[in-house]
C-alpha positions in Angstrom: 28.0 -13.6 18.4 25.2 -14.4 20.9 23.4 -17.8 21.0 19.7 -17.0 20.6 18.6 -20.3 21.5 16.7 -20.4 24.7 18.3 -22.3 27.7 15.7 -22.9 30.0 12.0 -24.0 29.7 10.8 -20.5 31.0 12.8 -18.8 28.3 11.4 -21.3 25.5 7.7 -20.6 27.0 8.6 -16.9 26.7 9.8 -17.3 23.2 6.7 -19.4 22.3 4.3 -16.7 23.7 6.1 -14.0 21.9 6.0 -15.8 18.7 2.2 -16.7 19.2 1.4 -13.0 19.8 3.1 -11.9 16.8 1.0 -14.3 14.7 -2.2 -13.3 16.4 -1.4 -9.3 15.7 -0.3 -10.3 12.1 -3.5 -12.2 11.5 -5.6 -9.5 13.0 -4.2 -6.7 11.0 -4.8 -8.9 7.9 -8.3 -9.5 8.7 -8.8 -5.9 9.4 -7.3 -5.1 6.0 -9.5 -7.7 4.3 -12.6 -6.3 6.0 -12.0 -2.8 4.9 -10.8 -3.6 1.3 -13.7 -6.1 0.8 -16.2 -3.2 1.3 -15.6 -1.6 -2.0 -16.5 -3.3 -5.3 -15.7 -1.5 -8.4 -18.3 -2.4 -11.2 -15.6 -2.2 -13.9 -13.5 -5.0 -12.4 -16.0 -6.9 -10.7 -16.6 -10.6 -11.8 -20.1 -12.3 -11.9 -19.9 -13.9 -8.4 -19.0 -10.7 -6.9 -21.7 -8.7 -8.4 -24.2 -11.4 -7.4 -23.1 -11.1 -3.8 -24.8 -7.7 -3.8 -28.3 -7.9 -2.2 -30.8 -7.2 -5.0 -28.4 -7.9 -7.8 -29.0 -11.5 -9.0 -27.8 -13.4 -12.0 -30.0 -11.7 -14.7 -28.8 -8.2 -13.6 -25.2 -9.0 -13.2 -25.3 -10.6 -16.7 -26.6 -7.4 -18.0 -23.9 -5.5 -16.2 -21.3 -7.6 -17.4 -22.5 -7.7 -21.2 -22.7 -3.8 -21.2 -19.3 -3.6 -19.5 -18.0 -5.6 -22.5 -18.6 -3.2 -24.8 -16.8 -0.4 -23.0 -16.3 0.3 -19.3 -18.7 2.4 -17.5 -17.8 6.0 -17.0 -20.3 7.2 -14.2 -23.3 6.0 -12.5 -25.5 7.8 -14.9 -23.9 5.6 -17.7 -24.6 2.3 -15.9 -28.3 3.5 -15.4 -28.4 4.4 -19.0 -26.8 1.3 -20.5 -28.3 -1.5 -18.3 -32.1 -2.0 -18.1 -33.3 -2.5 -14.8 -30.6 -0.5 -13.0 -32.4 2.6 -12.1 -31.7 5.3 -9.4 -33.2 3.1 -6.5 -31.0 0.1 -7.4 -27.9 2.3 -8.0 -28.3 3.5 -4.4 -28.9 0.3 -2.9 -25.7 -1.2 -4.6 -23.7 2.0 -3.7 -24.7 1.7 -0.1 -23.3 -2.0 -0.1 -20.1 -0.6 -1.5 -20.4 -0.8 -5.2 -18.3 1.9 -6.9 -18.0 3.4 -10.6 -14.5 4.3 -11.3 -14.0 4.4 -7.5 -16.9 6.6 -6.9 -19.8 6.0 -4.6 -23.2 7.2 -6.0 -23.8 10.9 -4.8 -27.3 11.3 -3.5 -29.9 12.8 -5.8 -31.1 16.4 -4.4 -34.6 15.9 -3.1 -37.2 18.0 -4.7 -38.5 21.0 -2.9 
């Protein structure tokens, strides 16, 4: 069996540097994962604070969303816009652009009129 304990100051310094590098890499990967996963916000799972964090949402609209969701989960963006007053196509697009999803789906842009 090998003795893994460093024998010299240079070996201790090398082991310290390797350990510190591993922590920096692990921390960086965690930060990247959190940034990537925090972008999407599912309307059927979000709490009031998460909904309020969206620009343009505010407490009044997030309360309406939560009250409508209590009745039953939202099926689609159209369902949200139908059941939540003040949540029209422009707001839906604004929130979708910020990462809000309905059943994992962003709002599909409406075709423009000819």
